[in-house]
VEXPA-325274 format. One record per residue (C-alpha): x negated, y negated, z; residue in three letters; residue number from 1. Coordinates in steps of 0.05 Angstrom, whole numbers. Last residue first. Layout:
REM residues N
+--------+--------+--------+---------+-----+
!     c1 !     c2 !     c3 ! residuo ! num !
+--------+--------+--------+---------+-----+
!      X !      Y !      Z !     ALA ! NUM !
...
+--------+--------+--------+---------+-----+
REM end
This chain:
REM residues 261
+--------+--------+--------+---------+-----+
!     c1 !     c2 !     c3 ! residuo ! num !
+--------+--------+--------+---------+-----+
!    248 !   -183 !    166 !     GLY ! 261 !
!    178 !   -167 !    141 !     LEU ! 260 !
!    180 !    -91 !    149 !     THR ! 259 !
!    254 !    -72 !    145 !     ARG ! 258 !
!    274 !   -131 !    101 !     GLU ! 257 !
!    216 !   -118 !     53 !     LEU ! 256 !
!    231 !    -43 !     51 !     GLU ! 255 !
!    306 !    -54 !     36 !     THR ! 254 !
!    291 !   -105 !    -19 !     LYS ! 253 !
!    242 !    -57 !    -53 !     VAL ! 252 !
!    292 !      0 !    -45 !     LYS ! 251 !
!    347 !    -40 !    -77 !     LEU ! 250 !
!    308 !    -67 !   -136 !     GLN ! 249 !
!    276 !     -1 !   -157 !     CYS ! 248 !
!    331 !     26 !   -203 !     ASP ! 247 !
!    341 !    -42 !   -236 !     GLY ! 246 !
!    268 !    -52 !   -251 !     ILE ! 245 !
!    262 !     19 !   -279 !     ALA ! 244 !
!    323 !      8 !   -323 !     LYS ! 243 !
!    295 !    -56 !   -352 !     GLN ! 242 !
!    228 !    -22 !   -365 !     VAL ! 241 !
!    262 !     37 !   -400 !     SER ! 240 !
!    304 !     -9 !   -444 !     GLN ! 239 !
!    246 !    -55 !   -462 !     LEU ! 238 !
!    198 !     -1 !   -483 !     ASN ! 237 !
!    139 !     35 !   -450 !     TRP ! 236 !
!    173 !    103 !   -445 !     GLN ! 235 !
!    123 !    140 !   -490 !     THR ! 234 !
!     67 !    119 !   -443 !     ARG ! 233 !
!    103 !    153 !   -386 !     LEU ! 232 !
!    143 !    110 !   -337 !     LEU ! 231 !
!    135 !    118 !   -262 !     ALA ! 230 !
!    195 !    118 !   -215 !     ASP ! 229 !
!    195 !    194 !   -205 !     ASP ! 228 !
!    120 !    191 !   -192 !     LEU ! 227 !
!    135 !    151 !   -129 !     THR ! 226 !
!    145 !     77 !   -111 !     PHE ! 225 !
!    165 !     56 !    -40 !     VAL ! 224 !
!     93 !     48 !    -17 !     GLY ! 223 !
!     49 !     73 !    -73 !     ASP ! 222 !
!     62 !    147 !    -81 !     ARG ! 221 !
!     32 !    202 !   -125 !     ILE ! 220 !
!    -37 !    172 !   -135 !     ARG ! 219 !
!    -82 !    221 !   -171 !     ARG ! 218 !
!   -156 !    228 !   -158 !     VAL ! 217 !
!   -188 !    287 !   -192 !     GLN ! 216 !
!   -253 !    327 !   -194 !     THR ! 215 !
!   -287 !    300 !   -131 !     CYS ! 214 !
!   -355 !    330 !   -116 !     VAL ! 213 !
!   -376 !    374 !    -58 !     ALA ! 212 !
!   -438 !    394 !    -19 !     SER ! 211 !
!   -454 !    447 !     32 !     SER ! 210 !
!   -463 !    448 !    107 !     LYS ! 209 !
!   -387 !    442 !    118 !     LEU ! 208 !
!   -397 !    370 !    144 !     GLU ! 207 !
!   -436 !    355 !     80 !     LEU ! 206 !
!   -379 !    379 !     35 !     GLY ! 205 !
!   -329 !    338 !     75 !     ILE ! 204 !
!   -374 !    278 !     65 !     GLU ! 203 !
!   -371 !    286 !    -11 !     HIS ! 202 !
!   -295 !    292 !    -10 !     VAL ! 201 !
!   -292 !    229 !     33 !     VAL ! 200 !
!   -337 !    194 !    -18 !     LYS ! 199 !
!   -288 !    209 !    -73 !     ARG ! 198 !
!   -233 !    179 !    -30 !     LEU ! 197 !
!   -275 !    115 !    -21 !     TYR ! 196 !
!   -284 !    111 !    -97 !     GLN ! 195 !
!   -209 !    111 !   -104 !     GLN ! 194 !
!   -204 !     51 !    -60 !     THR ! 193 !
!   -171 !     50 !      8 !     GLU ! 192 !
!   -133 !     -3 !     47 !     HIS ! 191 !
!    -85 !     48 !     76 !     LEU ! 190 !
!    -82 !    124 !     70 !     CYS ! 189 !
!    -43 !    188 !     61 !     HIS ! 188 !
!    -87 !    243 !     32 !     ILE ! 187 !
!    -64 !    308 !      0 !     GLU ! 186 !
!   -123 !    354 !    -13 !     LEU ! 185 !
!   -142 !    404 !    -67 !     GLN ! 184 !
!   -196 !    457 !    -66 !     PHE ! 183 !
!   -243 !    490 !   -115 !     GLU ! 182 !
!   -304 !    534 !   -101 !     PRO ! 181 !
!   -269 !    574 !    -75 !     LEU ! 180 !
!   -193 !    575 !    -80 !     THR ! 179 !
!   -161 !    529 !    -30 !     PHE ! 178 !
!    -97 !    491 !    -45 !     GLN ! 177 !
!    -56 !    438 !     -9 !     LEU ! 176 !
!   -105 !    420 !     47 !     CYS ! 175 !
!    -81 !    364 !     92 !     GLN ! 174 !
!    -96 !    291 !    108 !     ILE ! 173 !
!    -56 !    240 !    145 !     ALA ! 172 !
!    -64 !    167 !    166 !     THR ! 171 !
!   -131 !    156 !    131 !     ILE ! 170 !
!   -155 !     85 !    143 !     ILE ! 169 !
!   -198 !     43 !     96 !     PRO ! 168 !
!   -229 !    -14 !    136 !     PRO ! 167 !
!   -182 !    -68 !    161 !     SER ! 166 !
!   -151 !   -133 !    138 !     LYS ! 165 !
!    -85 !   -150 !    169 !     GLY ! 164 !
!    -19 !   -118 !    189 !     MET ! 163 !
!    -53 !    -53 !    210 !     PRO ! 162 !
!      0 !      1 !    213 !     ARG ! 161 !
!     53 !     28 !    260 !     LEU ! 160 !
!    116 !     21 !    219 !     LEU ! 159 !
!    135 !     94 !    219 !     GLY ! 158 !
!    202 !     78 !    252 !     LYS ! 157 !
!    185 !    119 !    315 !     VAL ! 156 !
!    115 !     88 !    318 !     ALA ! 155 !
!    144 !     18 !    313 !     LEU ! 154 !
!    193 !     32 !    369 !     GLU ! 153 !
!    138 !     59 !    414 !     TYR ! 152 !
!     92 !      1 !    400 !     ALA ! 151 !
!    148 !    -49 !    416 !     GLU ! 150 !
!    164 !    -12 !    481 !     GLN ! 149 !
!     94 !    -27 !    505 !     THR ! 148 !
!     37 !     19 !    528 !     LYS ! 147 !
!      4 !     20 !    459 !     MET ! 146 !
!    -10 !    -54 !    463 !     ASP ! 145 !
!    -10 !    -75 !    390 !     ILE ! 144 !
!    -68 !   -101 !    349 !     ASN ! 143 !
!    -56 !    -48 !    294 !     SER ! 142 !
!   -131 !    -46 !    281 !     HIS ! 141 !
!   -146 !     -5 !    344 !     MET ! 140 !
!    -87 !     42 !    335 !     LEU ! 139 !
!   -106 !     56 !    263 !     LEU ! 138 !
!   -179 !     68 !    282 !     ALA ! 137 !
!   -158 !    120 !    333 !     LYS ! 136 !
!   -116 !    154 !    280 !     HIS ! 135 !
!   -176 !    153 !    233 !     ASN ! 134 !
!   -217 !    194 !    282 !     THR ! 133 !
!   -160 !    244 !    292 !     GLY ! 132 !
!   -148 !    252 !    217 !     GLN ! 131 !
!   -221 !    264 !    202 !     ILE ! 130 !
!   -227 !    315 !    258 !     VAL ! 129 !
!   -165 !    351 !    233 !     ALA ! 128 !
!   -194 !    352 !    163 !     LEU ! 127 !
!   -258 !    384 !    189 !     ILE ! 126 !
!   -218 !    438 !    224 !     ARG ! 125 !
!   -178 !    449 !    159 !     GLU ! 124 !
!   -242 !    462 !    120 !     LEU ! 123 !
!   -267 !    513 !    171 !     LYS ! 122 !
!   -200 !    549 !    168 !     GLU ! 121 !
!   -200 !    548 !     92 !     ARG ! 120 !
!   -267 !    583 !     92 !     THR ! 119 !
!   -337 !    560 !     71 !     ILE ! 118 !
!   -394 !    610 !     77 !     HIS ! 117 !
!   -395 !    623 !      2 !     ASP ! 116 !
!   -412 !    550 !    -12 !     PHE ! 115 !
!   -485 !    549 !    -34 !     THR ! 114 !
!   -516 !    483 !    -57 !     THR ! 113 !
!   -534 !    445 !   -120 !     LYS ! 112 !
!   -562 !    375 !   -119 !     GLU ! 111 !
!   -570 !    310 !   -158 !     VAL ! 110 !
!   -522 !    320 !   -217 !     LEU ! 109 !
!   -508 !    254 !   -253 !     LYS ! 108 !
!   -434 !    238 !   -249 !     GLY ! 107 !
!   -376 !    272 !   -284 !     THR ! 106 !
!   -356 !    315 !   -224 !     ASP ! 105 !
!   -348 !    253 !   -182 !     SER ! 104 !
!   -388 !    233 !   -120 !     PHE ! 103 !
!   -424 !    176 !   -157 !     ASP ! 102 !
!   -495 !    203 !   -156 !     ASP ! 101 !
!   -473 !    276 !   -158 !     THR ! 100 !
!   -470 !    334 !   -109 !     ALA !  99 !
!   -451 !    406 !   -127 !     LYS !  98 !
!   -430 !    470 !    -91 !     GLY !  97 !
!   -358 !    455 !    -72 !     PHE !  96 !
!   -307 !    426 !   -121 !     LEU !  95 !
!   -254 !    376 !   -100 !     GLY !  94 !
!   -186 !    352 !   -123 !     GLY !  93 !
!   -150 !    294 !    -91 !     VAL !  92 !
!    -75 !    286 !    -88 !     THR !  91 !
!    -60 !    215 !    -66 !     TYR !  90 !
!    -10 !    180 !    -21 !     VAL !  89 !
!     -6 !    105 !     -8 !     LYS !  88 !
!     17 !     76 !     58 !     THR !  87 !
!     48 !      7 !     60 !     LEU !  86 !
!     10 !    -55 !     83 !     HIS !  85 !
!     74 !    -98 !     83 !     CYS !  84 !
!     34 !   -158 !     60 !     ASN !  83 !
!     21 !   -122 !     -6 !     TYR !  82 !
!     96 !   -113 !    -14 !     LEU !  81 !
!    106 !   -188 !     -6 !     ASP !  80 !
!     52 !   -202 !    -57 !     THR !  79 !
!     84 !   -153 !   -106 !     LEU !  78 !
!    152 !   -187 !    -93 !     LEU !  77 !
!    122 !   -253 !   -115 !     LYS !  76 !
!     96 !   -221 !   -179 !     ASN !  75 !
!    165 !   -190 !   -190 !     GLY !  74 !
!    191 !   -260 !   -203 !     HIS !  73 !
!    160 !   -255 !   -273 !     GLY !  72 !
!    139 !   -182 !   -284 !     ILE !  71 !
!    105 !   -141 !   -229 !     GLY !  70 !
!     65 !    -78 !   -243 !     LEU !  69 !
!     57 !    -16 !   -200 !     VAL !  68 !
!      8 !     39 !   -218 !     PHE !  67 !
!     30 !    110 !   -197 !     VAL !  66 !
!    -16 !    164 !   -223 !     GLY !  65 !
!    -86 !    167 !   -251 !     SER !  64 !
!   -158 !    158 !   -231 !     SER !  63 !
!   -225 !    157 !   -268 !     LYS !  62 !
!   -214 !     88 !   -298 !     VAL !  61 !
!   -200 !     55 !   -231 !     ASP !  60 !
!   -130 !     46 !   -204 !     LEU !  59 !
!   -107 !    -21 !   -177 !     ARG !  58 !
!    -58 !    -36 !   -121 !     HIS !  57 !
!     -7 !    -82 !   -154 !     GLY !  56 !
!    -20 !   -114 !   -221 !     ALA !  55 !
!     14 !   -179 !   -243 !     GLY !  54 !
!     51 !   -196 !   -307 !     ILE !  53 !
!     68 !   -268 !   -327 !     LYS !  52 !
!     96 !   -264 !   -397 !     LEU !  51 !
!     72 !   -310 !   -453 !     LYS !  50 !
!     95 !   -322 !   -525 !     ARG !  49 !
!    168 !   -300 !   -517 !     PHE !  48 !
!    219 !   -331 !   -564 !     ARG !  47 !
!    175 !   -317 !   -625 !     PRO !  46 !
!    175 !   -375 !   -676 !     GLY !  45 !
!    223 !   -433 !   -670 !     ARG !  44 !
!    225 !   -452 !   -744 !     VAL !  43 !
!    222 !   -383 !   -777 !     LEU !  42 !
!    264 !   -355 !   -720 !     PRO !  41 !
!    320 !   -406 !   -732 !     HIS !  40 !
!    340 !   -442 !   -668 !     ASP !  39 !
!    314 !   -510 !   -691 !     ALA !  38 !
!    357 !   -501 !   -753 !     LEU !  37 !
!    420 !   -510 !   -712 !     VAL !  36 !
!    474 !   -469 !   -747 !     PRO !  35 !
!    530 !   -506 !   -784 !     VAL !  34 !
!    600 !   -526 !   -762 !     ARG !  33 !
!    634 !   -572 !   -814 !     THR !  32 !
!    669 !   -639 !   -809 !     ALA !  31 !
!    687 !   -661 !   -880 !     VAL !  30 !
!    665 !   -726 !   -913 !     LEU !  29 !
!    699 !   -741 !   -979 !     GLU !  28 !
!    685 !   -733 !  -1053 !     THR !  27 !
!    719 !   -758 !  -1117 !     ALA !  26 !
!    708 !   -719 !  -1181 !     GLY !  25 !
!    766 !   -754 !  -1217 !     GLY !  24 !
!    821 !   -704 !  -1205 !     ASP !  23 !
!    858 !   -685 !  -1141 !     GLY !  22 !
!    834 !   -664 !  -1072 !     GLY !  21 !
!    766 !   -690 !  -1050 !     ALA !  20 !
!    704 !   -650 !  -1066 !     PRO !  19 !
!    660 !   -641 !  -1004 !     ALA !  18 !
!    607 !   -684 !   -972 !     LEU !  17 !
!    583 !   -659 !   -905 !     LEU !  16 !
!    596 !   -685 !   -835 !     PHE !  15 !
!    557 !   -640 !   -787 !     ARG !  14 !
!    582 !   -606 !   -724 !     VAL !  13 !
!    531 !   -562 !   -688 !     GLN !  12 !
!    525 !   -488 !   -676 !     GLN !  11 !
!    474 !   -453 !   -633 !     ARG !  10 !
!    437 !   -394 !   -664 !     PRO !   9 !
!    465 !   -323 !   -651 !     PRO !   8 !
!    436 !   -286 !   -591 !     ARG !   7 !
!    375 !   -244 !   -608 !     GLU !   6 !
!    371 !   -169 !   -614 !     PRO !   5 !
!    306 !   -142 !   -583 !     ALA !   4 !
!    241 !   -144 !   -623 !     ALA !   3 !
!    216 !   -206 !   -586 !     ASN !   2 !
!    227 !   -170 !   -520 !     LEU !   1 !
+--------+--------+--------+---------+-----+
REM end
């Protein structure tokens, strides 16, 4: 912002001495417009010394993907979006045959197991059980009578979600790739942490009578924001940030009106 072109300094009227017409060296006061020295960069200093920037749903150091920031008034919108309890989507990579102390492939190895007996069909059965169990938890924490018209309308609109604190809930989970010993999942969830997702991979390995570690956690959607909205490191400049804010304004407003009224 401080490197951006600045508006010209304000002008003020000063009465300055100037030579009067004719001979004799006489002077007179002449009204002249001069810049206000208080607006000069060497006097004023940088225009922006502090910017209020807030972080949305955080990513830990072993994760990547969509990370939402709020600037200025955007911090209030971040709070409103948080109160919407929107679903986040991750791609999670896994590797069968190993177990570590922190459930990631970079942790301390604690166990090695066989994995030749695992098939995609067995994996997908476990995923179906996980999704069914979490669906029951979603209904319980939604605090809505499922026999009412309100519950039906919320389910149709995709707004059936816990509107308060709840444990991590997986709303959908599917296998994207399966090539032993590696696999990749797509997980839709609420109120999760990235470490929770790594633990899910570990528990899937146990359910399949093996072990598994997480090789990657990448957030591809955070509520209304997707990878298409994200800026690469090379795009961290004023013009790209301004464009990103402008492009997202409408869908943020639409989501807040739809969910919070």
